[in-house]
TORPA-4810 file (N, C-alpha, C, O; in nm, 3 decimals):
<nodes>
NODE_1_0.075_-0.106_-0.004_0.003_0.031_-0.018_0.086_0.105_-0.011_0.088_0.173_-0.113_X
NODE_2_0.195_0.143_0.087_0.291_0.227_0.123_0.320_0.230_-0.022_0.291_0.329_-0.088_X
NODE_3_0.363_0.148_-0.064_0.435_0.222_-0.286_0.321_0.214_-0.334_0.322_0.157_-0.443_X
NODE_4_0.229_0.244_-0.304_0.093_0.260_-0.429_0.081_0.426_-0.378_0.059_0.504_-0.471_X
NODE_5_0.090_0.470_-0.278_0.086_0.604_-0.211_0.188_0.680_-0.283_0.158_0.784_-0.341_X
NODE_6_0.350_0.616_-0.282_0.455_0.690_-0.335_0.388_0.730_-0.468_0.337_0.842_-0.477_X
NODE_7_0.386_0.635_-0.579_0.318_0.621_-0.709_0.224_0.744_-0.726_0.266_0.833_-0.801_X
NODE_8_0.133_0.757_-0.681_0.010_0.814_-0.686_0.093_0.970_-0.614_0.059_1.074_-0.670_X
NODE_9_0.192_0.985_-0.502_0.262_1.135_-0.516_0.322_1.185_-0.627_0.323_1.301_-0.670_X
NODE_10_0.368_1.094_-0.665_0.479_1.080_-0.778_0.436_1.141_-0.885_0.498_1.225_-0.950_X
NODE_11_0.319_1.097_-0.910_0.212_1.157_-1.045_0.179_1.269_-1.058_0.165_1.322_-1.168_X
NODE_12_0.154_1.344_-0.913_0.146_1.509_-0.864_0.279_1.569_-0.896_0.249_1.679_-0.942_X
NODE_13_0.443_1.555_-0.897_0.482_1.598_-0.907_0.497_1.664_-1.066_0.497_1.592_-1.165_X
NODE_14_0.511_1.838_-1.074_0.532_1.909_-1.182_0.596_1.811_-1.286_0.668_1.724_-1.237_X
NODE_15_0.577_1.811_-1.453_0.667_1.797_-1.529_0.694_1.844_-1.630_0.609_1.892_-1.706_X
NODE_16_0.843_1.840_-1.657_0.958_1.941_-1.705_0.853_1.972_-1.830_0.779_1.895_-1.890_X
NODE_17_0.877_2.133_-1.849_0.815_2.190_-1.982_0.866_2.241_-2.064_0.965_2.291_-2.011_X
NODE_18_0.866_2.260_-2.145_0.947_2.312_-2.280_0.899_2.429_-2.358_0.797_2.421_-2.427_X
NODE_19_0.972_2.540_-2.350_0.904_2.687_-2.397_0.939_2.689_-2.543_1.050_2.649_-2.577_X
NODE_20_0.840_2.741_-2.646_0.862_2.770_-2.735_0.820_2.932_-2.771_0.705_2.974_-2.773_X
NODE_21_0.924_3.000_-2.795_0.846_3.161_-2.861_0.876_3.189_-3.029_0.972_3.166_-3.102_X
NODE_22_0.775_3.236_-3.043_0.750_3.279_-3.161_0.738_3.398_-3.225_0.623_3.441_-3.228_X
NODE_23_0.830_3.473_-3.284_0.871_3.626_-3.294_0.852_3.652_-3.430_0.916_3.585_-3.512_X
NODE_24_0.741_3.775_-3.485_0.744_3.797_-3.611_0.791_3.908_-3.622_0.767_3.990_-3.533_X
NODE_25_0.877_3.946_-3.743_0.952_4.077_-3.726_0.870_4.143_-3.886_0.833_4.082_-3.986_X
NODE_26_0.865_4.274_-3.857_0.801_4.364_-3.996_0.932_4.486_-4.013_0.972_4.571_-3.933_X
NODE_27_0.970_4.458_-4.127_1.037_4.559_-4.152_0.974_4.645_-4.304_0.932_4.607_-4.414_X
NODE_28_0.992_4.751_-4.249_0.958_4.860_-4.380_1.101_4.963_-4.441_1.180_5.013_-4.361_X
NODE_29_1.110_4.974_-4.539_1.209_5.040_-4.577_1.261_5.024_-4.740_1.187_4.978_-4.827_X
NODE_30_1.387_5.066_-4.762_1.410_5.063_-4.900_1.500_4.912_-4.932_1.528_4.835_-4.840_X
NODE_31_1.528_4.893_-5.035_1.565_4.778_-5.048_1.671_4.735_-4.971_1.665_4.634_-4.901_X
NODE_32_1.736_4.782_-4.978_1.936_4.789_-4.883_1.868_4.785_-4.761_1.938_4.704_-4.701_X
NODE_33_1.764_4.823_-4.669_1.705_4.830_-4.541_1.702_4.700_-4.515_1.758_4.632_-4.429_X
NODE_34_1.624_4.674_-4.607_1.531_4.525_-4.552_1.660_4.416_-4.565_1.688_4.336_-4.476_X
NODE_35_1.720_4.425_-4.673_1.849_4.364_-4.676_1.940_4.346_-4.529_1.974_4.240_-4.477_X
NODE_36_1.964_4.466_-4.490_2.039_4.483_-4.379_1.974_4.410_-4.262_2.037_4.349_-4.176_X
NODE_37_1.822_4.425_-4.269_1.748_4.423_-4.147_1.750_4.229_-4.129_1.797_4.179_-4.026_X
NODE_38_1.713_4.172_-4.201_1.744_3.998_-4.299_1.867_3.979_-4.210_1.880_3.939_-4.094_X
NODE_39_1.937_4.013_-4.287_2.110_3.988_-4.217_2.152_3.947_-4.099_2.219_3.851_-4.062_X
NODE_40_2.070_4.089_-4.012_2.124_4.092_-3.847_2.036_3.974_-3.820_2.094_3.873_-3.780_X
NODE_41_1.896_3.969_-3.836_1.815_3.862_-3.797_1.863_3.734_-3.786_1.876_3.666_-3.685_X
NODE_42_1.899_3.694_-3.958_1.977_3.556_-3.940_2.130_3.568_-3.859_2.174_3.458_-3.825_X
NODE_43_2.189_3.650_-3.835_2.285_3.646_-3.757_2.259_3.617_-3.634_2.334_3.545_-3.567_X
NODE_44_2.122_3.682_-3.576_2.072_3.648_-3.439_2.068_3.502_-3.437_2.125_3.431_-3.354_X
NODE_45_1.993_3.458_-3.541_1.964_3.328_-3.521_2.062_3.230_-3.479_2.047_3.145_-3.390_X
NODE_46_2.193_3.254_-3.570_2.307_3.169_-3.566_2.372_3.174_-3.415_2.408_3.073_-3.354_X
NODE_47_2.385_3.342_-3.354_2.420_3.328_-3.203_2.314_3.225_-3.122_2.357_3.141_-3.043_X
NODE_48_2.201_3.237_-3.145_2.122_3.136_-3.059_2.182_3.017_-2.994_2.170_3.009_-2.872_X
NODE_49_2.249_2.919_-3.062_2.329_2.798_-3.030_2.227_2.713_-3.068_2.119_2.744_-3.118_X
NODE_50_2.290_2.548_-3.027_2.188_2.415_-3.051_2.103_2.419_-2.899_2.013_2.340_-2.868_X
NODE_51_2.155_2.530_-2.814_2.053_2.482_-2.693_1.937_2.597_-2.729_1.874_2.589_-2.624_X
NODE_52_1.888_2.667_-2.783_1.811_2.768_-2.814_1.700_2.675_-2.951_1.612_2.736_-3.011_X
NODE_53_1.726_2.549_-2.971_1.645_2.498_-3.091_1.547_2.489_-3.113_1.507_2.484_-3.230_X
NODE_54_1.459_2.481_-2.998_1.289_2.537_-2.993_1.242_2.649_-2.988_1.122_2.675_-2.978_X
NODE_55_1.351_2.745_-2.996_1.309_2.914_-3.034_1.267_2.891_-3.172_1.313_2.796_-3.235_X
NODE_56_1.189_2.966_-3.219_1.175_2.973_-3.361_1.111_3.112_-3.395_1.010_3.157_-3.340_X
NODE_57_1.178_3.169_-3.484_1.184_3.329_-3.526_1.165_3.310_-3.650_1.236_3.241_-3.723_X
NODE_58_1.010_3.405_-3.700_0.937_3.319_-3.815_0.965_3.503_-3.900_0.883_3.582_-3.855_X
NODE_59_1.031_3.547_-3.970_1.068_3.683_-4.103_1.012_3.687_-4.211_1.038_3.630_-4.317_X
NODE_60_0.903_3.783_-4.172_0.851_3.809_-4.265_0.899_3.950_-4.357_0.934_4.058_-4.309_X
NODE_61_0.890_3.918_-4.487_0.950_4.069_-4.583_0.855_4.085_-4.649_0.812_3.999_-4.726_X
NODE_62_0.803_4.198_-4.632_0.738_4.267_-4.730_0.742_4.258_-4.881_0.810_4.357_-4.909_X
NODE_63_0.716_4.208_-4.977_0.723_4.267_-5.137_0.783_4.427_-5.164_0.741_4.518_-5.092_X
NODE_64_0.854_4.445_-5.240_0.893_4.553_-5.220_0.882_4.604_-5.406_0.900_4.518_-5.493_X
NODE_65_0.852_4.750_-5.442_0.861_4.737_-5.556_0.968_4.824_-5.520_0.983_4.901_-5.425_X
NODE_66_1.055_4.788_-5.642_1.178_4.828_-5.730_1.205_4.926_-5.805_1.110_4.947_-5.880_X
NODE_67_1.292_4.998_-5.822_1.276_5.081_-5.891_1.342_5.041_-6.025_1.442_4.970_-6.027_X
NODE_68_1.284_5.088_-6.135_1.350_5.047_-6.297_1.513_5.074_-6.288_1.576_5.167_-6.239_X
NODE_69_1.556_4.947_-6.358_1.715_4.976_-6.391_1.755_5.086_-6.478_1.693_5.120_-6.580_X
NODE_70_1.884_5.153_-6.425_1.915_5.257_-6.534_1.901_5.233_-6.698_1.918_5.317_-6.786_X
NODE_71_1.870_5.116_-6.712_1.888_5.033_-6.888_1.710_5.060_-6.899_1.664_5.093_-7.009_X
NODE_72_1.642_5.048_-6.812_1.462_5.090_-6.876_1.461_5.229_-6.878_1.365_5.265_-6.945_X
NODE_73_1.524_5.323_-6.836_1.494_5.464_-6.867_1.476_5.527_-6.995_1.567_5.506_-7.076_X
NODE_74_1.403_5.583_-7.024_1.347_5.656_-7.141_1.381_5.769_-7.184_1.288_5.850_-7.195_X
NODE_75_1.505_5.810_-7.218_1.540_5.908_-7.229_1.595_6.030_-7.351_1.694_6.104_-7.349_X
NODE_76_1.502_6.016_-7.441_1.495_6.048_-7.588_1.390_6.177_-7.565_1.286_6.158_-7.501_X
NODE_77_1.414_6.277_-7.607_1.302_6.386_-7.584_1.200_6.337_-7.667_1.082_6.353_-7.638_X
NODE_78_1.239_6.277_-7.774_1.063_6.228_-7.909_1.007_6.152_-7.868_0.899_6.123_-7.919_X
NODE_79_1.049_6.096_-7.776_0.996_5.965_-7.720_0.863_6.043_-7.602_0.740_6.035_-7.607_X
NODE_80_0.971_6.127_-7.487_0.905_6.142_-7.418_0.806_6.258_-7.445_0.718_6.266_-7.359_X
NODE_81_0.800_6.366_-7.565_0.705_6.435_-7.604_0.606_6.323_-7.625_0.505_6.308_-7.556_X
NODE_82_0.639_6.251_-7.719_0.490_6.134_-7.764_0.430_6.101_-7.631_0.308_6.115_-7.628_X
NODE_83_0.508_6.047_-7.481_0.407_6.029_-7.422_0.372_6.105_-7.363_0.337_6.051_-7.258_X
NODE_84_0.357_6.200_-7.358_0.340_6.364_-7.316_0.169_6.385_-7.381_0.065_6.398_-7.317_X
NODE_85_0.193_6.382_-7.550_0.096_6.374_-7.633_0.015_6.312_-7.580_-0.091_6.365_-7.547_X
NODE_86_0.039_6.190_-7.556_-0.068_6.080_-7.552_-0.171_6.084_-7.396_-0.285_6.045_-7.371_X
NODE_87_-0.088_6.137_-7.333_-0.115_6.154_-7.178_-0.229_6.284_-7.191_-0.329_6.289_-7.120_X
NODE_88_-0.201_6.365_-7.273_-0.325_6.480_-7.293_-0.455_6.475_-7.376_-0.521_6.571_-7.413_X
NODE_89_-0.486_6.305_-7.405_-0.593_6.289_-7.436_-0.660_6.260_-7.362_-0.781_6.273_-7.379_X
NODE_90_-0.596_6.198_-7.224_-0.702_6.189_-7.090_-0.797_6.077_-7.059_-0.793_5.981_-7.136_X
NODE_91_-0.858_6.074_-6.985_-0.920_5.917_-6.959_-1.053_5.939_-6.980_-1.127_6.025_-6.933_X
NODE_92_-1.078_5.831_-7.071_-1.206_5.776_-7.161_-1.340_5.743_-6.982_-1.327_5.659_-6.892_X
NODE_93_-1.412_5.813_-6.995_-1.531_5.760_-6.894_-1.554_5.637_-6.860_-1.551_5.558_-6.954_X
NODE_94_-1.572_5.605_-6.785_-1.615_5.463_-6.720_-1.502_5.377_-6.718_-1.495_5.272_-6.654_X
NODE_95_-1.400_5.434_-6.802_-1.214_5.319_-6.780_-1.222_5.311_-6.611_-1.291_5.382_-6.538_X
NODE_96_-1.152_5.228_-6.582_-1.111_5.183_-6.424_-0.964_5.175_-6.429_-0.886_5.175_-6.524_X
NODE_97_-0.942_5.165_-6.275_-0.775_5.161_-6.281_-0.729_5.005_-6.261_-0.795_4.913_-6.310_X
NODE_98_-0.611_4.983_-6.184_-0.563_4.860_-6.202_-0.658_4.808_-6.073_-0.718_4.703_-6.091_X
NODE_99_-0.669_4.854_-5.986_-0.763_4.790_-5.863_-0.941_4.745_-5.869_-1.024_4.702_-5.790_X
NODE_100_-0.935_4.783_-6.003_-1.102_4.785_-6.040_-1.185_4.861_-5.948_-1.261_4.797_-5.877_X
NODE_101_-1.183_4.998_-5.937_-1.251_5.096_-5.917_-1.249_5.211_-6.035_-1.150_5.248_-6.097_X
NODE_102_-1.327_5.237_-6.044_-1.344_5.358_-6.204_-1.262_5.472_-6.133_-1.233_5.495_-6.015_X
NODE_103_-1.236_5.533_-6.248_-1.177_5.639_-6.239_-1.305_5.772_-6.237_-1.393_5.785_-6.321_X
NODE_104_-1.289_5.836_-6.149_-1.386_5.940_-6.198_-1.344_6.036_-6.329_-1.267_6.124_-6.290_X
NODE_105_-1.365_6.045_-6.435_-1.368_6.139_-6.530_-1.292_6.281_-6.535_-1.391_6.352_-6.517_X
NODE_106_-1.193_6.365_-6.545_-1.183_6.468_-6.577_-1.257_6.572_-6.578_-1.363_6.544_-6.634_X
NODE_107_-1.255_6.689_-6.542_-1.351_6.816_-6.574_-1.277_6.844_-6.704_-1.157_6.853_-6.678_X
NODE_108_-1.305_6.865_-6.853_-1.252_6.915_-6.942_-1.339_7.007_-6.992_-1.462_7.015_-6.980_X
NODE_109_-1.237_7.094_-7.066_-1.289_7.181_-7.119_-1.407_7.147_-7.282_-1.431_7.042_-7.342_X
NODE_110_-1.445_7.262_-7.299_-1.573_7.188_-7.403_-1.519_7.289_-7.524_-1.511_7.409_-7.501_X
NODE_111_-1.484_7.234_-7.652_-1.507_7.334_-7.756_-1.648_7.338_-7.821_-1.755_7.283_-7.797_X
NODE_112_-1.591_7.453_-7.940_-1.706_7.451_-8.052_-1.637_7.485_-8.183_-1.538_7.552_-8.214_X
NODE_113_-1.724_7.416_-8.244_-1.691_7.417_-8.382_-1.734_7.543_-8.452_-1.849_7.581_-8.435_X
NODE_114_-1.689_7.581_-8.494_-1.674_7.773_-8.577_-1.718_7.777_-8.668_-1.636_7.792_-8.759_X
NODE_115_-1.863_7.768_-8.713_-1.923_7.794_-8.841_-1.845_7.876_-8.929_-1.792_7.846_-9.037_X
NODE_116_-1.846_7.996_-8.859_-1.818_8.131_-8.926_-1.629_8.144_-8.970_-1.570_8.237_-9.025_X
NODE_117_-1.591_8.048_-8.935_-1.404_8.056_-8.961_-1.410_7.982_-9.100_-1.453_7.870_-9.128_X
NODE_118_-1.356_8.077_-9.177_-1.341_8.032_-9.337_-1.267_7.972_-9.349_-1.156_8.026_-9.343_X
NODE_119_-1.268_7.841_-9.372_-1.129_7.721_-9.358_-1.140_7.734_-9.563_-1.140_7.624_-9.619_X
NODE_120_-1.146_7.833_-9.638_-1.105_7.817_-9.785_-1.113_7.960_-9.786_-1.224_8.007_-9.764_X
NODE_121_-1.013_8.041_-9.807_-1.035_8.173_-9.780_-0.970_8.188_-9.931_-0.908_8.098_-9.987_X
NODE_122_-1.002_8.347_-9.997_-1.006_8.335_-10.118_-0.839_8.394_-10.195_-0.779_8.501_-10.191_X
NODE_123_-0.818_8.298_-10.241_-0.652_8.376_-10.328_-0.576_8.311_-10.195_-0.478_8.377_-10.160_X
NODE_124_-0.597_8.229_-10.138_-0.520_8.141_-10.014_-0.509_8.034_-10.042_-0.589_8.011_-10.132_X
NODE_125_-0.412_7.885_-9.998_-0.441_7.781_-9.982_-0.579_7.758_-9.881_-0.622_7.830_-9.790_X
NODE_126_-0.615_7.667_-9.919_-0.792_7.605_-9.802_-0.702_7.539_-9.707_-0.591_7.513_-9.753_X
NODE_127_-0.726_7.502_-9.574_-0.709_7.442_-9.503_-0.669_7.252_-9.574_-0.562_7.195_-9.595_X
NODE_128_-0.758_7.224_-9.585_-0.757_7.100_-9.668_-0.634_7.065_-9.763_-0.565_6.963_-9.763_X
NODE_129_-0.624_7.173_-9.842_-0.515_7.143_-9.945_-0.384_7.162_-9.855_-0.288_7.086_-9.856_X
NODE_130_-0.393_7.238_-9.803_-0.256_7.280_-9.720_-0.223_7.172_-9.602_-0.105_7.169_-9.567_X
NODE_131_-0.301_7.097_-9.546_-0.258_6.950_-9.477_-0.243_6.864_-9.529_-0.175_6.775_-9.478_X
NODE_132_-0.301_6.848_-9.665_-0.288_6.736_-9.747_-0.168_6.707_-9.774_-0.114_6.600_-9.749_X
NODE_133_-0.113_6.810_-9.832_0.029_6.859_-9.881_0.111_6.843_-9.796_0.224_6.801_-9.826_X
NODE_134_0.069_6.877_-9.646_0.212_6.823_-9.527_0.194_6.687_-9.501_0.290_6.612_-9.482_X
NODE_135_0.047_6.642_-9.496_0.042_6.519_-9.435_0.093_6.470_-9.360_0.164_6.370_-9.368_X
NODE_136_0.060_6.544_-9.253_0.122_6.511_-9.087_0.060_6.381_-9.045_-0.039_6.321_-9.086_X
NODE_137_0.137_6.358_-8.963_0.087_6.197_-8.885_0.114_6.180_-8.735_0.034_6.120_-8.663_X
NODE_138_0.212_6.225_-8.695_0.203_6.224_-8.546_0.112_6.413_-8.523_0.094_6.519_-8.583_X
NODE_139_0.082_6.334_-8.375_-0.044_6.480_-8.338_0.046_6.598_-8.302_-0.014_6.705_-8.292_X
NODE_140_0.222_6.602_-8.275_0.281_6.733_-8.290_0.279_6.781_-8.395_0.293_6.903_-8.398_X
NODE_141_0.261_6.706_-8.529_0.288_6.777_-8.650_0.170_6.831_-8.676_0.147_6.949_-8.702_X
NODE_142_0.077_6.720_-8.666_-0.086_6.791_-8.674_-0.130_6.921_-8.595_-0.207_7.007_-8.639_X
NODE_143_-0.073_6.921_-8.480_-0.092_7.077_-8.399_-0.027_7.174_-8.490_-0.089_7.261_-8.552_X
NODE_144_0.108_7.153_-8.495_0.185_7.265_-8.603_0.144_7.313_-8.724_0.169_7.423_-8.772_X
NODE_145_0.055_7.188_-8.789_0.058_7.225_-8.934_-0.092_7.329_-8.951_-0.107_7.421_-9.031_X
NODE_146_-0.179_7.283_-8.860_-0.305_7.331_-8.824_-0.236_7.499_-8.785_-0.227_7.595_-8.862_X
NODE_147_-0.216_7.496_-8.714_-0.174_7.649_-8.649_-0.102_7.718_-8.721_-0.099_7.839_-8.699_X
NODE_148_-0.030_7.667_-8.819_0.097_7.739_-8.891_-0.023_7.808_-9.026_-0.011_7.919_-9.079_X
NODE_149_-0.141_7.699_-9.060_-0.237_7.734_-9.168_-0.322_7.857_-9.080_-0.303_7.972_-9.121_X
NODE_150_-0.397_7.843_-8.984_-0.470_7.932_-8.895_-0.380_8.085_-8.926_-0.422_8.174_-8.999_X
NODE_151_-0.251_8.090_-8.852_-0.201_8.186_-8.846_-0.128_8.245_-8.979_-0.122_8.368_-8.981_X
NODE_152_-0.084_8.192_-9.068_-0.055_8.256_-9.211_-0.148_8.277_-9.328_-0.136_8.355_-9.422_X
NODE_153_-0.232_8.202_-9.305_-0.387_8.172_-9.418_-0.494_8.163_-9.420_-0.573_8.161_-9.514_X
NODE_154_-0.514_8.153_-9.246_-0.687_8.165_-9.173_-0.678_8.315_-9.142_-0.796_8.350_-9.141_X
NODE_155_-0.605_8.422_-9.116_-0.627_8.467_-9.075_-0.667_8.543_-8.948_-0.726_8.648_-8.924_X
NODE_156_-0.609_8.449_-8.880_-0.621_8.524_-8.751_-0.473_8.430_-8.651_-0.450_8.310_-8.637_X
NODE_157_-0.403_8.550_-8.602_-0.327_8.602_-8.509_-0.358_8.666_-8.439_-0.418_8.771_-8.463_X
NODE_158_-0.322_8.613_-8.296_-0.351_8.463_-8.239_-0.460_8.446_-8.249_-0.548_8.527_-8.278_X
NODE_159_-0.470_8.291_-8.219_-0.546_8.218_-8.248_-0.612_8.131_-8.119_-0.526_8.099_-8.037_X
NODE_160_-0.736_8.093_-8.092_-0.770_7.970_-7.974_-0.770_7.860_-7.957_-0.725_7.805_-8.057_X
NODE_161_-0.798_7.788_-7.877_-0.823_7.666_-7.901_-0.941_7.592_-7.963_-0.933_7.477_-8.006_X
NODE_162_-1.092_7.695_-7.965_-1.184_7.669_-8.099_-1.110_7.667_-8.211_-1.154_7.579_-8.284_X
NODE_163_-0.997_7.735_-8.271_-0.962_7.762_-8.417_-0.893_7.620_-8.420_-0.891_7.556_-8.525_X
NODE_164_-0.841_7.576_-8.312_-0.781_7.443_-8.360_-0.884_7.298_-8.352_-0.871_7.193_-8.415_X
NODE_165_-0.973_7.329_-8.267_-1.072_7.231_-8.266_-1.141_7.212_-8.407_-1.173_7.104_-8.456_X
NODE_166_-1.162_7.359_-8.471_-1.266_7.323_-8.578_-1.186_7.273_-8.709_-1.250_7.227_-8.803_X
NODE_167_-1.004_7.286_-8.717_-0.899_7.240_-8.790_-0.918_7.109_-8.810_-0.936_7.049_-8.916_X
NODE_168_-0.912_7.058_-8.665_-0.914_6.921_-8.645_-1.034_6.816_-8.662_-1.019_6.694_-8.654_X
NODE_169_-1.126_6.867_-8.682_-1.289_6.839_-8.711_-1.282_6.813_-8.851_-1.289_6.700_-8.901_X
NODE_170_-1.264_6.944_-8.924_-1.258_6.917_-9.060_-1.169_6.837_-9.134_-1.188_6.791_-9.246_X
NODE_171_-1.043_6.821_-9.040_-0.957_6.754_-9.113_-0.960_6.583_-9.098_-0.888_6.501_-9.157_X
NODE_172_-1.068_6.560_-8.998_-1.109_6.458_-8.939_-0.995_6.377_-8.880_-0.956_6.265_-8.910_X
NODE_173_-0.953_6.459_-8.792_-0.838_6.417_-8.708_-0.921_6.392_-8.539_-1.033_6.422_-8.497_X
NODE_174_-0.839_6.345_-8.497_-0.941_6.299_-8.378_-0.876_6.406_-8.250_-0.763_6.413_-8.201_X
NODE_175_-0.990_6.473_-8.227_-0.912_6.628_-8.100_-0.863_6.563_-8.007_-0.859_6.441_-8.023_X
NODE_176_-0.806_6.623_-7.878_-0.732_6.559_-7.798_-0.855_6.628_-7.686_-0.914_6.729_-7.726_X
NODE_177_-0.881_6.585_-7.582_-0.960_6.603_-7.487_-0.956_6.735_-7.432_-1.054_6.801_-7.401_X
NODE_178_-0.821_6.772_-7.421_-0.781_6.922_-7.366_-0.679_6.969_-7.533_-0.581_6.905_-7.567_X
NODE_179_-0.722_7.064_-7.596_-0.678_7.162_-7.709_-0.517_7.187_-7.667_-0.413_7.162_-7.728_X
NODE_180_-0.544_7.247_-7.534_-0.425_7.349_-7.534_-0.297_7.309_-7.463_-0.196_7.379_-7.458_X
NODE_181_-0.317_7.146_-7.388_-0.216_7.092_-7.354_-0.146_7.038_-7.456_-0.079_6.963_-7.385_X
NODE_182_-0.103_7.014_-7.576_-0.032_6.990_-7.655_0.075_7.122_-7.675_0.197_7.112_-7.691_X
NODE_183_-0.010_7.259_-7.669_0.054_7.383_-7.670_0.164_7.452_-7.568_0.245_7.544_-7.569_X
NODE_184_0.102_7.322_-7.458_0.198_7.408_-7.350_0.341_7.337_-7.356_0.451_7.390_-7.343_X
NODE_185_0.305_7.190_-7.383_0.357_7.124_-7.412_0.484_7.156_-7.456_0.589_7.154_-7.392_X
NODE_186_0.458_7.196_-7.605_0.600_7.239_-7.654_0.627_7.366_-7.650_0.731_7.398_-7.708_X
NODE_187_0.553_7.469_-7.588_0.568_7.626_-7.550_0.701_7.576_-7.440_0.805_7.634_-7.472_X
NODE_188_0.717_7.490_-7.331_0.775_7.440_-7.258_0.884_7.353_-7.307_1.000_7.372_-7.270_X
NODE_189_0.848_7.254_-7.394_0.960_7.201_-7.430_1.061_7.236_-7.569_1.174_7.191_-7.587_X
NODE_190_0.996_7.317_-7.646_1.065_7.382_-7.777_1.039_7.551_-7.765_1.126_7.628_-7.805_X
NODE_191_0.941_7.589_-7.719_0.956_7.759_-7.739_0.877_7.733_-7.886_0.900_7.812_-7.977_X
NODE_192_0.797_7.637_-7.905_0.707_7.651_-8.053_0.618_7.741_-8.014_0.584_7.790_-8.122_X
NODE_193_0.549_7.802_-7.920_0.441_7.856_-7.922_0.441_7.960_-7.810_0.513_7.938_-7.712_X
NODE_194_0.366_8.074_-7.816_0.392_8.161_-7.771_0.214_8.209_-7.678_0.116_8.158_-7.733_X
NODE_195_0.193_8.273_-7.585_0.095_8.275_-7.497_0.072_8.423_-7.461_0.102_8.480_-7.357_X
NODE_196_-0.002_8.483_-7.593_-0.034_8.675_-7.562_-0.057_8.700_-7.468_0.007_8.765_-7.385_X
NODE_197_-0.225_8.620_-7.460_-0.285_8.654_-7.332_-0.353_8.492_-7.322_-0.322_8.396_-7.394_X
NODE_198_-0.457_8.494_-7.204_-0.514_8.381_-7.175_-0.598_8.327_-7.246_-0.705_8.386_-7.264_X
NODE_199_-0.571_8.182_-7.314_-0.663_8.161_-7.399_-0.645_8.191_-7.567_-0.715_8.152_-7.660_X
NODE_200_-0.505_8.289_-7.568_-0.483_8.297_-7.696_-0.316_8.226_-7.734_-0.224_8.227_-7.652_X
NODE_201_-0.310_8.188_-7.828_-0.192_8.118_-7.871_-0.143_8.199_-8.015_-0.213_8.267_-8.089_X
NODE_202_0.000_8.167_-8.027_0.034_8.218_-8.178_0.191_8.104_-8.169_0.249_8.087_-8.062_X
NODE_203_0.226_8.054_-8.269_0.359_7.938_-8.340_0.464_8.091_-8.320_0.439_8.200_-8.372_X
NODE_204_0.545_8.069_-8.260_0.714_8.152_-8.248_0.726_8.117_-8.396_0.668_8.046_-8.478_X
NODE_205_0.878_8.240_-8.387_0.935_8.204_-8.530_0.991_8.085_-8.564_1.006_8.060_-8.684_X
NODE_206_1.037_7.976_-8.449_1.070_7.831_-8.485_0.975_7.774_-8.482_0.998_7.657_-8.514_X
NODE_207_0.854_7.794_-8.457_0.784_7.695_-8.412_0.691_7.737_-8.575_0.608_7.656_-8.617_X
NODE_208_0.724_7.884_-8.663_0.695_7.811_-8.802_0.713_7.721_-8.866_0.647_7.631_-8.917_X
NODE_209_0.874_7.772_-8.860_1.014_7.680_-8.916_0.966_7.562_-8.916_0.962_7.497_-9.020_X
NODE_210_0.922_7.513_-8.797_0.915_7.312_-8.787_0.802_7.299_-8.854_0.799_7.200_-8.928_X
NODE_211_0.694_7.375_-8.853_0.542_7.340_-8.940_0.624_7.393_-9.068_0.551_7.334_-9.148_X
NODE_212_0.703_7.448_-9.139_0.695_7.431_-9.259_0.802_7.332_-9.312_0.809_7.276_-9.421_X
NODE_213_0.889_7.324_-9.197_0.978_7.170_-9.237_0.878_7.058_-9.264_0.901_6.974_-9.350_X
NODE_214_0.790_7.058_-9.205_0.683_6.899_-9.222_0.661_6.877_-9.366_0.603_6.950_-9.447_X
NODE_215_0.713_6.775_-9.380_0.678_6.767_-9.556_0.615_6.612_-9.576_0.618_6.529_-9.485_X
NODE_216_0.561_6.587_-9.699_0.483_6.468_-9.729_0.549_6.379_-9.737_0.584_6.387_-9.855_X
NODE_217_0.632_6.229_-9.668_0.665_6.154_-9.703_0.661_6.085_-9.844_0.718_5.978_-9.862_X
</nodes>
């Protein structure tokens, strides 16, 4: 009976317990900083030794969007201008962003086709003849050619966005959402345009020269 009591008392004695520690680390920063942090954690793990084998450290590394390499940079002026002209067309209504949420269409100016604007003035090349002879293909060339005709043959200097809109419609060219955005780009990048007053535009001497140099291929 005494043996049974000792056995019973022995069963009540506390049993050795094991311990497990889980540590979750979250790093935020540049790619270089994340690599340094991860290396520090790896070094700390190695210092724990075999006696700490029951400890577990979990490292979570958030995905980073790395900057493009230098070889991916687009550094030609013609390509940059092309991208800016494409961006000037704006976002169509109802289009969505990459996260599935619809973008609100930007407020855009409204333009009017000017019926009273004479596109075939007597004794001068008509808009259609002038533009057909130049045969511009890029948006930049179309704006330059239309502006040159308005200023030199259309009898309007300075002109407005409505004049350009009228010419684009008459030539069946697609008007841009903001007809003055290309003018602002070419004013800033090339000094092709001048803005003498609000809403008024004219080609500079170098802008006229650039328009005259556009030839049919």
